N, C-alpha and C positions, 0 to 999 in steps of 0.2 A: 471379555465379560467384566473385568475389573473397571475398565473405562466406562462401560455403559452403566454400571452400578453407581459410579461417582456422579454421572450426569443425573441419575435418578435422585440422588441426594439434593442436588441443586434445585431440581424441579419441585421436590417435595416442600422446599421452603416457600414455594408459591410466588417467588419473585426471582426472575433471572437477571443477573447482573452482567452487563456487557463488558467484555474484556477490551484491551486495546485493539485497534483495527488490525487486520492481518499484516504480519511482518514479512519482509522479503530480504534475503541475504544480499541481493543485488541492489540495495537501496541507493548506493552511490551512483548507479547508472540511470535509474529512473527517478529523477529528482522531482518531477511534477507529481508523481503519486504521493510523495512524502510531504509536499508543500504546494498549495494552490498558487502561491505567489511566484512560482517558477514558470508559470505558463507564458509562452511566447518568447522566452529568453534565448531560445535556439533560432529565433528570427525566421522560422518557416513552419509549415505544418509538420507536426511530430506525432507519431502514433506508437504506443508501446503496448504489447500484450505479453502476459506472463502466466505460467502455470506452476504451482508449487505443490508438491506431494510431500507433506511433512510427516516425519516419523513413519516412513514406509513400513508396511507389514504389521503395524499396530492396529488392532481392531478399532474402528471409528476414528482413525487418524484425520487431522485437518487436511483438506484439499481445497486449494484456492485458485480461482481463475480471475484474471484482471485484464481489462482493456481500457486504455485512456488515450485521448487525443487533445491537443492544444495548438493554437495558432495565434499569431499577432492580430490585433484588431486596432489599427492605428487611428481610426476614426474616434475611438474612445481612449486613446493614449495608453493602450494596454493589450490584453489578450483574453480570449475566450477558450473554454475547454470543457470536457466532459469525462467523467470516470465511471466505470461500472466494475464491480467485483462481486463474486459469489464465493462464499466459504461454507463448506460442509464439514461438520465435526460431530461425530456420534449421531444423535437424533436431531440435531439442530442444523438448519440451513439459513444463512444470512446473506441477503442480496442488498447491495447498496448502489444507488444511482444518484449522482450529483453533478451539477453544472457549476462552472466557476468563471469568475472575472477577476482580473488583477490589473492594478494601475501601476505603470512603470515610470520612474523618474530617472532622468539622466543626471549623473554626477561627474565632476572632473576626473574621478578615478574609478568609475564603473557605473552600475545601475542599482537602484533601490526599488523594490517592488512590494506592493501590499495587495493581498488577494483574499478571496473568500469562496467557499464552496457551499452550495445549498441543494438539498434533494430529499430523497426518501430512503428509509431503511425497511426492508421487508424480512420478517422473521418467520420461519416455518419450523414447527416442532412436530415430528412424526411419533405420536404416542403408540402406534402399532409396533415400533421397534424398541420400545422400552422393556427392559427385563428386570423384574424385582425378585428378591429372594423368596417372597411368599406368594408370588403370582402363579396363576394356572394358565398354561399355554398349550394344552392338549384338549381338544374338544371345545369347551367354552373358554373364550379368551378374556381373562380378567387379571388386573394387576393386584387385586385385593388391597387397594389403597384408595381411600375416598378422594385424595387430592390429585391423583393421576388420571388422565383421560386416555382412552385407547383409540383416539381418532387423530386426524391431522389438525393442528391448531395454527392459525395464522395471525400475525400482528403487523401493523403498518404504523410507522411514526416518522417524524422529521429527523433530518440529520444535517449538521452544519460544521463548518471548520473555517478558521481564519489563520492567516500566516503572513510573514514578511520574509523577504529574501534579498540578500546582497550578492551581486556578481561583479567581481573585479577581474583584472587580467589573469591573476593566478589564484586568488582567494575567493571562495564562495562560502556563504553561511546563511542559515535560515532558522526560524522558530515557528512552530505551529501549535495551535490550541484547538482541540476538537471537543464537540458536544458540551460547550460551556454556555449556560449552566447545565448541570445534569438534569435529565428529564426521563420520564417513564411513559409508556403507553400500554394498552391492554393486550394481553396474549391469552385468548380464551378466557377462563375464569381467573387468571392471574395477571401478572404484569411483567414487562421487560424494561429494564433500566439501562439507559445509555450513560455511562459514567464519564466525567470530564477526564481528558488526557492531554498530554502535551509532548512535544519533542523538540530537540535542538540538534542541528546538523551543521557540520563544517568540513570543508575539504580544501586542500592546497595542491596546486599543480607545480611540480618541480621538474624543470627541463634538465635532465641528467646529461643528455647529449643531443645532437641533431636528430638522432634516430629514436631515442628512448625518453619517455616521460614517466615520472613516478608520482602517483597521486595518493597520499594518505587521506583518510577520512574518519570521521567519528559521528555516531548517531546515538543520542540519549533519549530514551522514552520513559514516560512515567504516568501513572494514574494513582488514585488514592491508595491502591493496594500493592502496586508492583513498580519497581524501578529496574530498567534493563539498559545495557550499553552494548554498542557494536563498535569495534575498532578495526578498520581495514586498510589495505594498501593495494593499489592497482598499478601495474606496469604496462605501458602501451608501446609497442614497437612499430616504427614507421607508420604511425597513425592507423594501424590495421590490426595486427595480432595483439591480444590482450590476455594477461594472466594476473591473478591476485589471490590474496588471502583475506579472510575476515574472521575475527574472534568475537563471540557473543558471551558476555558475562563480565562482572567486575570484582567478584570475590568467589570463595569456594562454594558458597550456597547458591550463587546465581549463574555459574558456568553452564552453558547450554551446548555450544557447538563451535567447531572450527570449520570454516567453509573454504573450499577451493573453487576459484572462479576462472573460467576461460572464455574467450570470445574472439570473433573475427568479423570482418566486413564481408558482406555478400553483394558485391557490386558497389555502386556509388551510393545507393539509398537505403540499403538494408544492413542490419547488424544482428548477429545471432550470439547469444550468451548461454552458458550452462554453468551451474554450480552444484556442488555436492557438499552437504553438511555432515561432518563426522560428529556423531553425538558424544558429548563429554559428561552429561549428567547421568543420573541413575537410570533414566529411560533408555540409555544405550543398550541395555541388556534385553529389551523387548521390542526393538525396532531395527530397521536396516538402513538408517540414515535418511536424509532428506534430499530430494531432487528438485531442482528449479531450472526452468527454461524460459528465456525471454527473447522475443523477436521485436526489433524496433525498425521503424521506417521514418525517414526524413525526406521531405520533398526536395531539399537542396536548392531551393529557389526562394530568394527574398520576396516576401509577400508585402504588397502595398508600396514598394519602392520601384521607381522607374515608370510609374503610370504616366500617361500623357497628360499635359497640363490642361486645366479647364479652358474651354474655348470662350474668348471674349469677343463679342461682335462689335465692330466699329462701323457706325452708319456712314462714315466718310468713304468706306471701301465698298459700299453696296452699289 
């Protein structure tokens, strides 16, 4: 009830402000979701799908589904990709569909990529699920608020993102800017504003032994209202079993969760990951943690390499 009432306060201001895009605790594993410039750097068709149940058992808690695919497109010296996610939180549902292209440059010590994503954002607000302190919900349905509607409101607007990414033998890093400049579009009689946001990511692969790799990572996200940080470390054993930790927060006021991550290969092309977030903020008293599951697929075949050469006809051999 408290969660729904807070949403009503935002709605009554008649302008909804978009938060940062949905976050995932397994950000270091699905780098294409975080940055469009990462597309194609795995040199094969890659597909990632995730489901995140955030703050489980809290009424109106965010639930996010994501699927994305990318592959090299050497004809354009880069890669193509597509992402789709849907997040439901309280009375709001946000669906985002975007297509990407990134240009990849070869360097003596790695690859440098520049990419962009462009698509649409669909917002759905279910006014029938809003509950106000002065509303009447027995018999005649009314919120008793002239600003609130009791039907389903839809809004559609553009969505875009740009990024750059560096991949070396051990070091990887990237920067992303989303929804710049900020823009708004209609949502019923009101408006929905997509605020500019950005992120910085870095990870380093340390070969502890022939069997064990240790990979620390950091992700910093910010918009005009919020700054948040994730610091994680992943250990991979025999390039198969994986376990790790991730901490979200940078001071006493921003601490959110400690995540435990595990994963394993399912054959040669599939990988399965699971993480559980132990809440560390004040919300931990009203929820049962956060579950996140991800399944990835990689074709494991170099695309565009090894194709037969172009046929050149010589009239002397006719």
